[in-house]
C-alpha angles and dihedrals in degrees: 000000000000110000113261094010121113116243094249091052094046090056090057099046112112142054116301127194116235102233100175141013129183111256094005129095125215094262090057094046090051097040097125100014137335110306114249147162119209127197118197129189113273098044100283134109145130141254132206131184139140100351095327127109117175143167118236142198117207144183117208121229144140134260121190089349093304126113115257144152141226111215147172123207138196127203120214110223126206130189113263119199123202114231121194 
């Protein structure tokens, strides 16, 4: 277990592959790169799917005896110009 991290949080830490999303097929999830969610020590992480990359803050917990997390995420937006 990572020092200073609760057992439920330590079980989540790492990069996880997004295998399924409601209303999206695998080609969409992996449009730019393989879909993932990553939990780091300290309650931060990131998520990427389709054409979205975002930072997240999470709180570990359990649901039905399984490790889980509640999280919020924020997408950084940049100006995109259209070139013909």
